[in-house]
VOGU-3710 file (C-alpha; in Angstrom, 3 decimals, decimal comma):
1> mrgpvtavdt> 10,191/-7,204/-4,811  9,161/-10,047/-6,947  5,827/-12,041/-7,053  5,088/-14,407/-8,330  1,570/-13,065/-8,957  -0,371/-16,134/-9,850  -3,717/-16,862/-11,604  -5,312/-17,086/-8,168  -4,100/-13,484/-7,396  -5,268/-12,088/-10,825
11> pagrgdsgrp> -8,183/-13,988/-12,477  -9,754/-12,872/-15,501  -12,194/-9,975/-15,213  -12,029/-6,594/-13,448  -13,431/-7,897/-10,218  -15,235/-4,675/-9,272  -18,164/-5,617/-6,969  -19,671/-2,264/-7,491  -20,376/0,495/-4,858  -21,146/-1,007/-1,557
21> apswlevsds> -23,107/0,838/1,112  -20,905/3,064/3,261  -21,534/0,820/6,456  -20,180/-2,259/4,594  -16,702/-3,784/4,695  -15,263/-6,536/2,516  -12,582/-8,474/4,137  -10,298/-10,785/2,066  -7,727/-13,275/3,371  -4,220/-12,792/2,290
31> heatvgamrv> -2,335/-15,290/0,278  0,973/-16,464/1,793  3,981/-16,452/-0,581  7,732/-16,727/-0,396  9,658/-13,612/-1,517  13,401/-14,177/-1,632  14,180/-15,565/1,720  11,124/-14,266/3,532  7,480/-15,302/3,895  4,972/-12,553/3,115
41> rralprrgrr> 1,185/-12,003/3,339  -0,038/-10,892/-0,096  -3,230/-8,731/0,544  -3,618/-7,463/-2,954  -4,437/-8,658/-5,664  -7,080/-11,033/-4,488  -9,786/-13,011/-6,238  -12,417/-10,424/-7,057  -10,293/-7,498/-6,020  -7,523/-6,818/-8,468
51> tvgawcfadh> -6,999/-3,162/-8,038  -7,820/-0,380/-5,439  -7,454/2,796/-7,480  -4,142/2,264/-9,299  -2,804/0,115/-6,409  -2,480/-3,394/-7,744  -0,218/-5,229/-5,227  0,517/-5,272/-1,550  2,841/-7,544/0,247  3,121/-7,353/4,121
61> mgpadvteds> 6,581/-8,698/4,892  7,660/-9,833/8,316  8,263/-9,331/11,090  11,318/-11,603/10,658  14,828/-11,742/11,996  17,532/-10,761/9,473  21,335/-10,507/9,697  23,920/-8,323/8,135  24,314/-10,929/5,314  20,865/-12,413/4,985
71> gldvgphphi> 17,706/-10,495/4,683  15,062/-10,304/1,968  17,569/-11,735/-0,435  15,593/-10,953/-3,554  17,930/-11,324/-6,578  17,794/-9,127/-9,649  14,359/-9,278/-11,361  12,524/-7,282/-13,905  9,490/-4,917/-13,896  7,440/-3,243/-16,555
81> glqtvtwlvd> 4,421/-0,917/-16,323  4,424/-0,164/-12,560  5,915/1,649/-9,584  7,277/-0,128/-6,543  6,602/1,641/-3,221  8,583/0,285/-0,331  7,787/1,387/3,235  9,441/-0,128/6,389  8,209/0,048/9,953  11,295/-1,795/11,294
91> gqvlhrdslg> 14,719/-2,754/10,002  16,770/-1,858/6,974  17,050/-3,100/3,248  19,559/-2,300/0,554  17,989/-1,422/-2,866  20,031/-1,720/-6,039  18,715/-1,246/-9,574  19,770/-1,182/-13,312  19,892/2,599/-13,063  22,930/2,424/-10,786
101> seqvikpgql> 20,840/3,282/-7,628  22,211/1,943/-4,314  20,089/2,975/-1,365  19,483/1,710/2,229  15,853/2,293/3,315  15,179/2,716/6,957  11,943/2,942/9,028  9,850/6,017/8,186  11,486/6,409/4,802  10,198/5,675/1,258
111> nlmtsghavs> 11,798/4,125/-1,749  9,943/4,645/-5,010  11,018/2,998/-8,230  9,194/3,705/-11,596  9,674/0,916/-14,051  8,279/2,562/-17,118  9,274/0,509/-20,171  11,717/-1,667/-18,245  13,863/-1,780/-15,151  15,481/-4,444/-12,949
121> haeeatghyr> 16,396/-4,389/-9,212  17,545/-6,431/-6,196  16,712/-6,102/-2,494  19,487/-7,332/-0,216  20,894/-7,372/3,255  22,653/-4,175/4,100  25,903/-5,608/5,360  25,547/-3,896/8,736  22,034/-4,255/10,015  20,977/-7,150/12,283
131> gtlegiqmwi> 17,552/-7,329/13,947  13,838/-7,324/12,948  12,551/-6,517/9,444  8,973/-5,558/8,831  7,272/-3,495/6,142  4,969/-3,354/3,127  5,791/-3,172/-0,539  3,228/-2,075/-2,966  2,824/-1,720/-6,706  0,983/1,099/-8,595
141> alpeatrhga> -0,073/0,404/-12,162  1,134/3,136/-14,348  -1,392/4,698/-16,686  -1,061/4,573/-20,549  0,391/8,086/-20,654  3,566/7,057/-18,705  3,841/3,381/-18,650  6,266/3,343/-21,744  8,434/6,022/-20,325  11,978/6,027/-18,908
151> pafehhaelp> 12,623/4,246/-15,606  13,375/6,263/-12,464  14,236/5,940/-8,770  13,529/8,209/-5,758  14,332/7,977/-2,056  12,487/10,177/0,506  14,132/10,313/3,901  11,428/12,683/5,335  7,693/12,381/4,750  4,886/14,690/5,907
161> radlggtala> 3,258/13,622/9,191  0,386/14,908/11,232  -1,601/14,054/14,312  -5,367/14,032/14,654  -7,319/14,015/17,897  -4,204/14,264/20,208  -2,577/10,797/20,426  -5,506/8,870/18,849  -4,181/8,958/15,331  -0,958/9,849/13,636
171> stvligdfgd> -0,574/9,695/9,840  2,431/9,619/7,485  1,700/10,278/3,869  3,697/7,851/1,730  2,605/9,043/-1,621  -0,190/11,211/-3,070  -2,548/13,774/-1,599  -4,231/13,411/1,809  -5,651/16,936/1,638  -8,599/16,306/4,039
181> fgglagparh> -6,151/15,314/6,757  -4,258/18,425/7,636  -3,566/19,311/3,942  -0,876/16,693/3,590  0,742/15,667/0,278  3,611/13,365/-0,196  6,790/14,484/-2,200  6,885/11,241/-4,269  5,914/11,062/-7,902  2,484/9,591/-8,691
191> dsplvgvgld> 0,800/9,442/-12,202  -2,665/8,774/-11,135  -4,929/10,391/-8,481  -4,216/8,203/-5,474  -2,871/8,191/-1,882  -0,999/5,853/0,454  -0,913/6,668/4,175  0,713/4,994/7,207  -1,644/5,302/10,231  -0,607/4,793/13,778
201> lhapatvplr> -3,684/4,295/15,902  -3,994/4,361/19,741  -7,755/5,029/20,237  -10,905/5,002/18,127  -10,597/7,599/15,275  -12,246/8,666/12,116  -10,360/9,106/8,852  -11,717/11,452/6,165  -12,257/9,868/2,698  -13,182/11,100/-0,698
211> pdweyalvvl> -16,548/9,687/-1,647  -15,594/9,287/-5,354  -12,400/7,276/-4,563  -12,109/3,666/-3,426  -10,053/2,585/-0,481  -8,453/-0,441/1,208  -6,845/-1,083/4,635  -3,942/-3,474/5,320  -3,396/-4,010/9,015  0,262/-4,572/9,897
221> rgavavhgqp> 0,075/-4,709/13,650  -2,596/-4,553/16,341  -6,266/-4,866/16,080  -8,864/-2,491/14,485  -12,415/-2,957/13,376  -14,500/-1,120/10,748  -18,369/-1,478/11,124  -17,684/-4,472/13,391  -15,529/-6,200/10,810  -11,914/-6,882/11,960
231> phpgrlgypg> -9,360/-7,047/9,056  -6,689/-8,883/10,914  -2,937/-8,247/10,171  -2,113/-9,055/6,464  -5,740/-9,061/5,312  -7,357/-6,559/3,088  -10,351/-4,550/4,286  -12,182/-2,904/1,377  -14,742/-0,198/2,461  -15,609/0,600/-1,166
241> rgsgelpldv> -16,816/3,944/-2,330  -19,530/6,504/-1,372  -18,603/7,383/2,149  -16,787/10,562/3,355  -15,274/8,958/6,420  -13,836/5,714/7,793  -14,479/4,998/11,473  -11,771/2,943/13,019  -12,470/1,072/16,321  -9,124/0,460/17,840
251> reparvtllg> -9,067/-2,620/19,969  -5,384/-2,553/20,646  -2,610/-0,020/19,272  -2,397/-0,706/15,521  -0,333/0,223/12,490  -2,363/0,420/9,340  -1,717/1,119/5,785  -4,492/2,993/4,042  -4,535/2,822/0,123  -6,898/4,792/-2,039
261> gepfpepvim> -7,500/6,394/-5,391  -9,647/7,228/-8,260  -10,862/3,859/-9,818  -8,288/2,916/-12,318  -9,971/3,211/-15,799  -7,644/0,770/-17,657  -7,969/-3,072/-17,362  -4,563/-4,508/-16,692  -2,937/-7,961/-17,034  -0,488/-8,968/-14,356
271> wwnfvgrtre> 1,930/-11,809/-14,570  5,009/-12,391/-12,475  6,622/-8,813/-12,141  4,972/-7,390/-15,168  1,872/-5,119/-15,473  0,670/-4,773/-19,024  -2,465/-4,542/-21,158  -2,022/-7,484/-23,534  -0,391/-10,875/-23,368  1,855/-9,882/-26,246
281> eidaayasws> 3,476/-7,217/-24,003  3,969/-9,753/-21,211  5,415/-12,267/-23,811  7,926/-9,682/-25,010  9,129/-8,727/-21,497  9,498/-12,469/-20,607  11,405/-13,063/-23,735  13,783/-10,177/-23,039  14,424/-11,352/-19,453  14,946/-15,023/-20,560
291> rrddrfgrvr> 17,568/-14,164/-23,094  19,254/-11,559/-20,980  19,240/-8,915/-23,685  19,700/-5,201/-22,879  16,122/-4,169/-22,242  16,338/-4,562/-18,375  19,855/-3,384/-17,968  22,186/-4,952/-15,332  22,106/-4,834/-11,524  25,352/-4,923/-9,473
301> srlplipvra> 24,215/-7,579/-6,929  25,876/-10,452/-5,260  22,658/-12,381/-5,609  21,794/-14,564/-8,706  19,261/-13,369/-11,252  15,764/-14,773/-10,708  14,751/-17,060/-13,466  11,012/-17,716/-14,280  8,990/-20,272/-16,334  7,083/-19,093/-19,371
311> phwqqapger> 3,552/-17,588/-18,926  0,947/-20,240/-18,345  -0,707/-19,436/-21,781  2,618/-20,318/-23,419  2,875/-23,812/-21,656  1,585/-27,109/-22,932  -1,127/-28,518/-20,628  1,368/-31,007/-19,084  3,807/-28,154/-18,183  1,456/-26,084/-16,235
//
């Protein structure tokens, strides 16, 4: 999925507000954006909160009505320095990429694309599904050790799932290690210590956390509260670090995405679909995409390539 990630989303500075008390919750409003043919709620990055662990982007898309021939409609676009994590709770999407992958994702499944040095992809209507589409797509910033590596794609049709407290809480591990919750670990590749979990909540429940990690909640459906603070659907709830548990007061059945990880040690620069460390890296990726050289390969898609204006630091004041 493409951004654009704007200066509002990624202002200068790390935006780490320190370690709050365990009973404190920071709630940030999402930024509405258009992705392809769909409006999304962008919960991450936000002003003052650029990353949660290695997680650096979270778009809640839908629910929206789609047809066999019109869905997300995100044409070929490039990525560097990140992984895209796509999780649907309703509907279907067709993924195509420059590696030759063609994969329909359905609810309960996971698509993971690792960009490494460079990859491009598109997200299209399936040609057969008509109905409601809803899900979340997230980005993980790759660490220095792997961000210049080869691109890759994975599809996981089955993910580990467990129940806690009867019907109060069910969890699906999208990626990473959720060892304190039934010893669950996802099968997908991850290059940093992190976790992404889909939570289905039907009654008040407590989720175990690692005190040395940081976490965030994105509510997709329903209503929950943490320490009296309600992160409404699409908003980001950040409980910070230092607590071994997260109490969730379920006010109506809810579907929540929990993101967590070891605080990311490397400052990142995000612009459009690129995650780098310097403006020079971003400039080089932009130049490659603009001149359509071989760096990002080709995607077999019926949709047009997505163009983009130069980074704002390259533009004259009157062009911004």
